[in-house]
GUZA-56785 format. One record per residue (C-alpha): residue in one letter; x, y, z. Coordinates in steps of 0.5 Angstrom, whole numbers, plus 2048, in hexadecimal, padded with zeros to 3 digits. Last residue first. Layout:
<atoms>
AXYZ
...
</atoms>
This chain:
<atoms>
P7FD8F181C
N7FE8EB821
L7FD8EA828
E8008E382C
E7FF8E1832
R7FE8D9833
G7FA8D3835
L7F58D382F
S7F68DA82B
L7F18DF828
Q7F58E4824
V7F48EB828
Q7F28F1823
L7F48F7820
G7FB8F8821
N7FC8F8828
A7FE8FF829
T7F9901824
K7F38FE828
D7F690182F
K7F690882B
E7EF907829
Q7ED905830
I7EA8FE830
F7E28FE833
H7E18FC83A
G7DF8F683D
T7D88F483E
S7DA8F0844
P7D78E9847
I7DA8EA84C
K7DC8F0851
K7E28F4851
T7E48F584A
R7EB8F7848
Y7EB8FA840
Y7ED901843
E7F38FE847
I7F78FD841
N7F8904841
E7FE90683C
S7FC8FF838
I8008FA834
F7FD8F3835
T8018ED836
E8028EF83D
P7FB8EE83E
K7FB8E783D
F7F68E4837
V7EF8E3835
A7EC8E482E
S7E68E382A
I7E18E4830
Q7DA8E482C
S7D58E8829
N7CF8E6825
K7CA8E882A
K7CD8EC830
L7D38EA835
T7D38EB83C
Y7DA8E883E
I7DC8E4845
Q7D58DF844
I7D78D9848
G7DA8D2846
S7D88CD842
A7DA8C7847
N7DE8C2843
K7E38C0849
T7DE8C084F
A7DD8C5855
N7DF8CB852
I7E48D0856
P7E18D7855
I7E38DC850
M7E58E3854
E7EC8E1856
T7ED8E084E
N7EE8E784E
L7EB8EC848
L7EC8F1843
T7E78F283E
A7E68F3837
K7E28F6831
D7E38F782A
N7E78F1827
N7E18ED827
R7E18EC82F
M7E88EC832
L7E98E9839
I7F08EC83D
Y7F38E6842
D7F68E8849
A7F88E284D
D7F78DD853
K7FB8D9855
E7FF8D3853
L7FB8D384C
K7FA8CF846
E7F78D1840
L7F18D183B
Y7EF8D6836
V7E98D7831
L7E58D0831
K7DF8D082E
A7D98CF832
R7D58C9835
S7DB8C4835
S7DD8C683C
Y7E48C383F
A7E78BC840
N7E18B983D
V7E58B283C
L7EC8B0840
K7F18AD83C
R7F78A983E
R7F58A6845
N7FA8A4849
M7F58A284F
K7F58A7855
T7F38AD850
A7F58B4850
Y7F18B884C
A7ED8BC851
S7F38BE855
L7F48C3850
Q7EE8C7853
V7E98CA84E
K7E78D184C
A7E38D2847
A7E18D8843
K7DB8DB83F
G7DA8E0839
N7D78DB834
E7DE8DA830
F7E08D6837
F7E78D883C
F7E98D2840
V7EE8D3846
M7F18CD848
F7F48CC850
G7FA8CB854
V7FD8C5858
Y7FD8BF854
D8048BD857
T8088BB852
T8058C084C
T8068C1845
T8028C5840
M7FF8C4838
Y7FA8C7834
I7F78C782E
I7F88BF82C
K7F48BD826
E7EE8B8824
D7ED8B681D
A7ED8AE81E
D7ED8AD826
M7F38AD82B
G7F88A782C
L7FC8AC830
L8038AA82C
N8008A9825
P7FC8AF826
L8018B3829
Y8078B2823
D80D8B1827
G8138B5825
L8158B881F
V81D8B881F
S8238BC820
A8218BF826
K8228B882A
T81E8B382D
D81D8B1834
A8178AB834
I8118AC837
D80F8A883D
S8138AD842
V80F8B2841
K8098AF844
M8038AF83F
K7FB8B183F
Y7F78B383A
V7F18B883B
N7EB8B8837
Y7E68BD835
Q7E78BC82E
D7EB8C182C
S7F18BE830
F7F48C0837
F7FB8BC838
L7FD8BC83F
I8048B9841
E8078B7847
S80D8B884A
R8138B484C
N8188B5846
T8188BD848
T8148C3845
E8158C983F
L80F8CA83B
E80E8CB834
S8088CD830
L8058CD829
I80C8CD825
K80B8CD81E
D8098C8818
E8098CB810
E80E8C680F
K80F8C1814
L8148C381A
K81B8C381D
Q81D8C6822
E8238CA820
G82A8C9823
A82B8C582A
S8318C682E
R82D8C9834
L8278C4832
S82B8BE834
A82C8C083C
L8248C283B
P8218BB83A
I81D8BC834
K8168B9834
K8138BA82D
F80B8BB82B
Y8088BA824
N8018BD824
E8018C081D
E8018C7821
T8078C5825
L8088C382C
F8108C382F
L8118C1836
K8188C4839
V81C8BF83E
G81F8BF845
Y8228B9848
D81F8B484E
E8208AD84C
I8198A984E
L81A8A5853
D8188AA859
D8128AA855
K8108A3857
T8118A485E
I8178A3862
T81789E868
V81D89F86D
V81E898870
A81E899878
E817896879
E819890875
Q81E88E87A
V82688D877
I829886878
E830886875
T832880871
K83987D873
R83787A87A
P83D87987F
K84087287E
G83E86B882
Y84386687F
K846863886
K84286688B
Q83C865887
V83D85E885
N83F85C88D
K83985F88F
L83585B88A
Q83885588C
K836856893
C82F857891
I82F85088C
I83284D893
N82D850897
R82784E892
I82A847893
K82A84789B
G82384989A
E821844896
S82383F89B
K824837899
L82A838895
T82D83C89B
D82C8378A0
K82F83289B
L83583689A
D8368378A1
Q8368308A2
I83A82E89D
E8408338A0
E83F8308A7
A8408298A4
L84582B8A0
T84982F8A6
K8488288AA
L84B8248A5
E8518288A3
E8558258A9
I85481F8A5
R8598228A0
R85E8238A5
L85E81C8A8
I85F8198A2
Y86581C8A0
E86881C8A7
K8668148A7
N86A8138A1
I86781089A
N86A817897
R870814895
L86C80F891
K86881388D
I86181388E
E85D80F888
A85B80988C
I85880E891
Y85481288C
E85180B888
G84F80888F
Q84C80E891
I84780E88A
Q84780688B
D843806892
I847805898
E8467FF89D
F84E7FF89F
G8507F889D
S84A7F7898
M84B7FE894
L8537FE894
N8537F7891
P84E7F988C
V8537FF88A
V8597FB889
M8557F5885
S8567F887E
E85E7F9880
Q85E7F1880
E8637EE886
T8607F188C
N8657F0892
R8697F7891
I8627FB891
I85F7F7897
A8657F889A
I86680089A
A85F80089C
K8607FC8A2
D8668008A4
I8628068A4
D85D8038A9
M8598088AD
L85B80D8A7
I8578098A2
K85080B8A4
S8528138A4
L85381289D
G84C81089C
M84981589F
L84E81A89B
L84B818895
H844819897
Y84681F89A
K848821892
E84281F88F
E83E823894
K842829893
K84182888C
N83982788C
I83982D891
D83D83188D
F83882F887
A83283188B
L83483788D
Q835839886
R82F837884
R82B83B889
I82F840887
S82D840880
E82683F882
L825845887
R829849881
F82484787B
E81E849882
V822850883
W82285287B
Y81B85087A
K819855880
L81E85A87E
I81A85A877
D81485B87B
G81686087E
V819864878
G813863874
L81185D870
T81085C868
M810854868
P813850862
K813848864
G819844864
Q81A84386B
I81884B86C
L81B84E866
L81B856866
N81785C864
F819862868
N816867863
C81986E864
S819874860
F81F878860
S81D87F85E
D82288485B
S82588B85D
L82C88C859
P828889853
T826890851
L820895850
S81E895858
F82589585B
L827899855
K82389E858
H82489E85F
M82B89E85D
L82A8A4859
L8278A785F
E82D8A5864
P8328A885F
N82F8AF85E
T8328B2858
N8358B8858
R83C8B6856
K8398B1851
I83A8AA852
D8408A4850
L83D89E852
T842898853
I840891855
K84488D859
L84588585B
G84B88385F
N852885860
L85588085B
D851885856
T84A887854
E84B88F852
D84588E84D
R84489584A
I83F89A849
D83F8A1847
T83B8A8847
I8358A684B
D8318AC84D
R82D8AB847
I8288A5848
K8228A4844
G8258A783E
N8248A183A
K82C8A083A
V82D8A0841
L82789B843
L82A89683E
L831897841
I82E896848
K82B88F845
D83288D842
I83688F848
I83188A84D
S830884849
E838884848
I83988584F
N83587F850
T82E87E854
T82A879859
Y82F87985E
P82E88185F
I83488685F
E83A888863
Y83F88C861
V83C89385D
E84189885D
I83D8A085C
C8418A5859
S8438AC85A
N84A8AB85A
K84B8AE862
K8448AD863
D8458A5863
F83E8A3864
R83D89B867
Y839896864
K83688F867
A83088C862
R82A88A864
V825884867
K81E884866
F81A87E869
S815878866
G810873868
R80F86C868
G81286786E
T80C867871
K80D869879
Y81486C878
I812870871
Q80B873874
E81087587A
L815879875
D81087C872
K80D87F879
R81388087C
N815885876
Y81D886876
I820888870
L82688586F
E82D88986D
G832886869
G83788086A
T83987B864
S839875869
F83287686B
D82E877872
P827875873
A824878879
P823878881
L823871882
H82287188A
D81C87688B
C81A874883
L81A86E886
D81486F88A
I815869890
S81086388F
D81585E88E
D81885F895
K81F85C896
I82085988F
Y81E86088D
Q823863891
I82886088F
T826860888
A826868888
E82D86888B
C830864885
L82C868880
E82E86E884
S83686C883
L83486987C
N832870879
F82C86E875
S82B86C86E
C82686D869
I822867866
S81F86785F
S81C86085D
A81885F856
M81285B854
G80E85984E
V81585584B
A81B857850
I81E85F850
G82385F856
L82686585B
N829862862
P82D868866
N83186586B
A830865873
L828863872
I82985B86F
N83085B873
P82C85A87A
F83285887E
T835852880
T835850878
P834848878
L834848870
L82E84586C
T82D83F867
P83583D869
E839839863
K83B833862
I83F83085B
T83F82C856
G83782C855
D83782F84E
Y833836850
N836836858
D83383085C
A830833863
F83283586A
D82E837870
V83083C875
T83383B87C
N83683587A
K83D83687E
D841838878
I83D83E878
D83F84087E
G84084887D
F83F849875
I83D850875
E83F85287B
G846850879
C844854873
I84585A877
T84D859876
G84C85A86F
L84D855869
K853856864
V85485A85E
E85985C859
T85785F852
Y85B85F84C
R85A858849
P85285A84B
A852861846
A851867849
Y84B86A84B
A847870846
M846877849
D840879844
K83A877848
S83D87B84E
Y83B87B856
Q83C872857
K843874856
G848870851
F84B86A853
N85386D852
G858869856
K85886585C
S852862860
D85085F867
V84985D865
F84385C86A
P84186386A
V83C86686F
L83986D86C
L83A86A866
A83A86D85F
G841870860
N84486D85A
G84B86C85E
E849869865
T846863860
L84085F85F
R83D863859
V844861856
L84385A857
T83C859854
E83F85D84E
Y84485884D
I83F85284D
A83B855848
G841856844
D84484F846
G83D84C842
H838849846
P838841849
N83A843850
L83C83E855
K84283C851
M84384284D
T845845854
Q84C843853
G84C84784D
V84A84D850
V84F84C855
N85584B851
S85385184D
S852855853
K85A855854
T85B85285C
R85C856862
D85F853868
G85C84D86C
K85884E872
L85184E86F
L85484D869
N85484586A
M852844863
L84C840866
Y84A847869
M84B84A862
T84784585F
Y841846864
L84184E863
L84084D85C
K83A84785D
R83784B862
H83785285E
S83484E858
P82F84B85C
K82C85185E
F82F853865
G82C85786B
D82C851870
I82385186F
E82484F869
P825854862
I82185585C
A824855856
R82784F854
S825848856
V81E849859
I81B84E854
V81F84D84E
S81E84584F
M817846850
A81684B84A
Y81A845846
P815840848
M80F844847
Y81184683F
N81083F83C
L80B83B83F
E807840843
L80884483D
T80583F838
Q80083D83C
T7FD84483C
I7FE844835
P7F983F834
Q7FD839830
E7FB837829
Q7FF832826
I80283281F
F80682B81F
I80082781B
E7FE82C817
K80482E814
A805827812
E7FE82780E
T80082D80A
S80682B808
T803825805
T80481E808
K804818803
K800812804
K80580C803
A8038077FE
M800800800
</atoms>
């Protein structure tokens, strides 16, 4: 029978199998995710990630705790027996553990050579063949009694070597050094605490676990120093939940002689390059104008960033601006996520200490059990030795008269009623030591051994005594390795708070508004050397104001709107450019035009509006102030009559109002009452006949007259005075209507 051929389509149908995406993720991605969480990124209760633990244990096996330094490449190569990752990853791990790198508050590796610096991302570390390392003396506390069964051991990746699953550290290293890690679906961010303060707080916690840790553990501490802004409420939250954040800022000093600021300590979470780049960007964008130069002067003496500043600059205010705008002040976000018996848990400081104490209790119990077992073995051997003391000759005779070597021990066992272990021990004694003096001297240890064994058993049964051992070890660590804290604590109340306006550079500017609604903001410093203002053809300047970069501009439009902008939000420009087109800058409506602009820093003063129908309105400038940063205010003034003139005043002033170029009246704005609303139509100040209107409003100083007081009115509404012929002649026939400016044209 012929075999049926299988087509390619049928073959595909055999091998392609549908699988839900959730099942695919569970089978393929979950093992990887769990490996990253458990075996890479998240530290355990001893404070180490697997890569750290493998590296340090390798150095311990290489006798680098007491021996001389060796080349880093040697350590990296040996570590590969435990760590299957490449030499680059292993060496980078080693670098961060060194004293030279400065990443750890309590470094574990004594180093020689260039290991880069935690505070610089561009300062590269030397190759491993050029650097040398050994374990720091504090590692004696990390590996204390590790050979006494204090921790579990497991096979390495190929089953050729045993390695510890945890290290029996005698102090809570999990909180003594910063630990950052990103796993799959979770991360860990643990800040460091001063070793001396941490040991003291742990001792107090062991004695009474209900203490307020904030009273004994003031605040985190970092190897890079800086100033920690202390807020007890925030720290209590972190201590309780393991989550939260706090601020750390740089330390600086002011060199008055050289007019420069020297930054010598920065937050742990940033680096020199990021700080300098951000400051340069601020200077380039004109947001900081007091800095003339910035240099990285870091050398063998340590970190230093130098800022050259202008002579009249307030260094304290400048630094507070930089704290707000650059990484010179940064937040450390805490996420105390660690593995407890292989399970990730987010714990507060109190809970971490609780689990660490439980870990240490178990380690010491195992160490005590190991010591008891060893001493009991020795006691058992010496008890066997004591039995031959009464008849040494008999023992010698048994050994001499035994024809076969294999029967020596059994004959000793039957001759003195001892077990095989005791028999082996006695049989191995050198011939020169089979004497009464030697045996008596050894047997004298029995009493001491018995007492030591009993004492160890009593300690093993008493949790209180074990806790005292932990406290004693902590005091020893505190005494030998404790150092003053590096990060200074600054109370939040003592920190100078600056407003948003303080962050704005304060310098003089001149504002220009043209009839075609082009706008320019030009710094006074650059205006002095500038040429003529560039304008569009047939355009001309409508208004120009001198103010500061911290002021606010109010643009009044012919559609009864006011547009508001901070001067600092508008980019500086030059006289040689056209400037910003206001409809685009302000988002104005179609066919809308700006007719007047004014500036203010405090909204003190008032606006006066004169209308064609003889009415005038007086509105407090504060009516245009808003709590929210609104850019547009509608109904900013009355729309019931055509506007002839408007102006902002700090105090009342005189104005001349002209009717149809034949009559005029002089009045002071104090006669006009303040209106309650912005868009009020105002009060009648000029009595007008039918078909007559206010044709112009201007300041008295622009009107030429030998007797200006002739036109003054003492009451409103006023009927005005006919303009005298000589005044008409002197002023050239008629006054041109002008919005926001005074101008007489013949």
